N, C-alpha and C positions, 0 to 999 in steps of 0.2 A: 500493501501499498503506500510505501512511503518513498516507493522508487517512481510507480506511476504517482509523483506529488500530491498525494491524499493522508495526508496529517490522520491518523491512529487516532486522536482522542479528538477528531474533528466535533464526535458525540456532547462531549465534555462542557470542548468550547462555547457550543449554541447554549448546552447552559447556563453557564458562562453567563453571556449578549441576554438571553429567555431573559438571567434576574437582573442585570443592569438592565436594555428591560419595564420592568417589575414597580421597583424602584424611577422610574423618572417618570412612571407615569402618576409614579404619583405626588408626583412635584407642581407643585397648587406653581399655575399661568403655564406649564409646559401644555404644547400640542401632540399630537401625534408625532408629525413630526417631523419638531424635537427633536423629543424621545429619539426616535427612529436612528436620529444625526449624530443627538448623544454615541446610540449603544454602536452603530458602527464607529465611531472614533473610538473606545473603551479600547478596542481588538483583545474583551478577554478580563477586561485589569481591572474589574472588583473581585475577579472568581469565583467558588462555588463556595455552598456551602456546607460546613464539613466537622469535625467533631473537633467540639474547640472551639468552634467559630466562625473564620470566613477566609481560603483559600488558595493561593493557588495564584493569583491575581498580583498581579507589584505590589511591592511592599510585603507582601504576607504571607506569611506559610510558606511551606512548598506542598506539596503531597503528595506523600511517599506510603501508596500504596501496603506493604505487606510492613511497615516498621503497624502505619496508625491502623490500621487492621488490629496487630495481632495483641496492641496494647489495651488499642478501647476489649477487644473480647478480654484478654487479664485480669481486666480491671473491673470490667462484668463476671467474671467467673468470683474475681476476688465481695462480689457486693460490695464496690463500689466506685464515686461518680470516674465516668472512660473516663473521664481526664489528667487524675489522681496518676504520682510519681516518683508518689516514695515506697519505700520498701515498704513491706504489709508486717504492723504487728503483731510480735510471738504471742498473743493469746486468742488475734485470728488465723494464725498459719492452719495450714492444710496440706495435703504432697508437694500444689501444684508450688505455691511458695519456700521453697526449701527446695524442689527443683530451681527454680528462677526466683528472689527477691525479692526484686520486681521488675514490672513491665516493660524497663531498657533491655535485662536482664533474658526477657523472652525474644519478645526483637530484636536484636542482635544475631540470637540464638539461629532465628527462624532465616531474620533477613540472607546469613550463611550459607545455608541450606538450602533451600527456592529466590533468593535473590533479590533486587530488589525495583521499581520501577516509582520515577522519580519526573511525577505531570507535572504543566503548570496549563496555564488558560490564555494569559495571555504572546503573545507574537517577538519576542520580544529576551522574553524569561527561561532562564533554564529545564532543560529539558534531560535527564541523564534512566540511564539504567546503572547494574546492578549484577553482575549475574549468579547464579548459587555454582557451589561447588559442593554439594551432593550432602550424602547421613556417610560417605567412608572418609570423609579428614575429619570426621565427627568423631567416631568409630575407633581410629588412632588416637585421641587427643585422652579421652579412657584407658583408650587399652594402658598409656603411655600410663597417665593416675595410676588408673591400680596394681601395675605392676609396682610400682614403687610400696605403696602403699601397702600390698600383700607383702616383696618381702622382708619389711624390714619388721611384722608382723612376728616371719617368720625365720626370720636371723637371731630377734631380741631385741632388735636395734629399737622400738619400736612395743609396748607392754601392751599385749593384748584386753583394753579395755572396756568397755562397750561403746564408747563413743569411737575407735579406731575400727573395732570390727562394725559396727552402722559405716563407716565408711571405705569400704569392703566390699557391699551388701548390694543384693538389685534386687530389685521384682518377684518370687517366688526361689532367689538360692542368698543361704544365711551363711555364710562363715562364724564360727563357736569355735571358742575359745580350742574344745576338742579339737575340732580341724587342724586351727594351727600345732594341734599337740602331737596329732597322727601327723601330719606333713616333715611336724620337726624329727620324727620318729624313725624314714622313711632313708632314702642314702643318698647320700647327694642329685645323684644320676637319677631317680625316680623322686626326688624334690622339684628340681628343671622341668619339667611333662609335668607335673599335676601340676603344679600354680600355672603354668601357661596353656591347659588349659580350664584353670580357674579362668584362666587371667579371658580366654577369647565369649566364656560364656556371658562371663560377670559385665563386659565391657559391649556385650551383643543383647543382652537386658535391658543396660541402662539407655541406648542409645537406643531404641524399638520408643521407651518410653516414652523420655524426653521426641518422637516424633508423633507419638498418636496427644499426649499431650499439643504438642503444634499446632495441632488437628483439629485439635477441640480449638482455639482459641481462633484460630482463622475462624470457625464453620458461628461461634460465638459473634466474633467481632463481626462476619456476615452483617447478623440482620439486625445489627446498631441503625438509625431509622437511619443517622446521616450515610451511611455506606449502602444501603438497602433500597435511599432516591436514586441517587446513582449507581446507573449501570453502570456502566463500567470499574465502575469499583467492584461490583457483584460478579461481572464477572474475570477478575483482576483472581475475586477471592477465591473462583471454582479450579483454577486453573492452578494455581500454590497448592491447592488445598488432595489435583490433580496429578500432581508432579512431586508430592512429599506418599503422593499411593503410593507410585513410580521407585522412591528410592527405599521403602519401607520393603514392597516385595524386592527389590533390589538384595540388602539382604539378608532378608533373609533366605536367597536361593543362593545367596555368597553362602550363606552360613550351612545350608543340606550340603551342600557338594564338598567344601573345606571334609566336613567329618566323615560324608559318602568315602571321599578320594580317602584319607586320610587309614589306614591298615590299621590292625586287633591287631597285629603280632605282638607288639611291642603292653597290651595287656594283656596277654595269656603268656607270657615273660613272668611279667609281670605278676599275676594272681601267685605265680609256679609256684615263684621263689620268694607269694607266701605268706604259701602251704606247707612249702618245706622248710620255714624257719618256724611257722607254726608247730608243725608237725614233731621236728625238733624240743622244741620245751616239753611236749607228753611225756617226751620218752622218763619210762627207770627206772632214775640211778639202780647202776647194780654193785654189788662189792667186787674184785675178780679176783676167782677163783685159784687157789697156791695150790697147783702140782703135789710141790712135795710139807703138804703145813705139819707143826713142830706138832708134840705127841713127850708130851711129862719135860717138855724143855729136848728134844728132841727131835733134828729130822727125819723122821719115814724114807 
């Protein structure tokens, strides 16, 4: 559309000009011809109604669709005003606020994954886009953090307190003191294998959980009246949700492929080694039989 000379946000600019028309028609002493001339001269400088007030026009805040929708969705889910910016009080904390303590944190995470469209309605204002990098970089970040925390727990650098153990947990995966002690009892080579597999499971679970919450924020923000009234913004939310769905499917597909490709030979070897160690512990100690015992102080 851009190559053909058509502005992809023409509908948004038309909405802005329509808004200008309403403003001009409300001014006393202006007839329809004067109002039309003023609208054409403005070229969308007055912006459009948006979350928190007018935006997109000359001297007004930019329309950042992904970020604005996510922030609004975050605040709606936390029962706060849509323009709230501070952290959630501890008394009102939920799992969402544990993942992202502020709307800005949630916005930054989602923008990194699905990208951002910066839109304005005036002809001379900035228009830009930020490409998303998907979920894979987020998975690597989680893996790095979990690997460090788990290795420190196993080595004893970090004590296995409840708070430290929570740093290496994920939905459906609980790392307890008993788990840490069991890993410590393994040989060094086995420890590396077990830690690697735990890290893969924990980081994948955390990344998928955040992606699902991000999807929920986009769905909620899409229903905010200012967003729902702007067709371009609704379409952007739908595209972002579809992109998240694809990223989640791709991440889970890669996880399944890795699990199927990895050989279970190592598992079998570890199980047999553990069984041998366990069986050796159950063999009773037997006193050696002397072939030439002593009888009344004399060797028989």
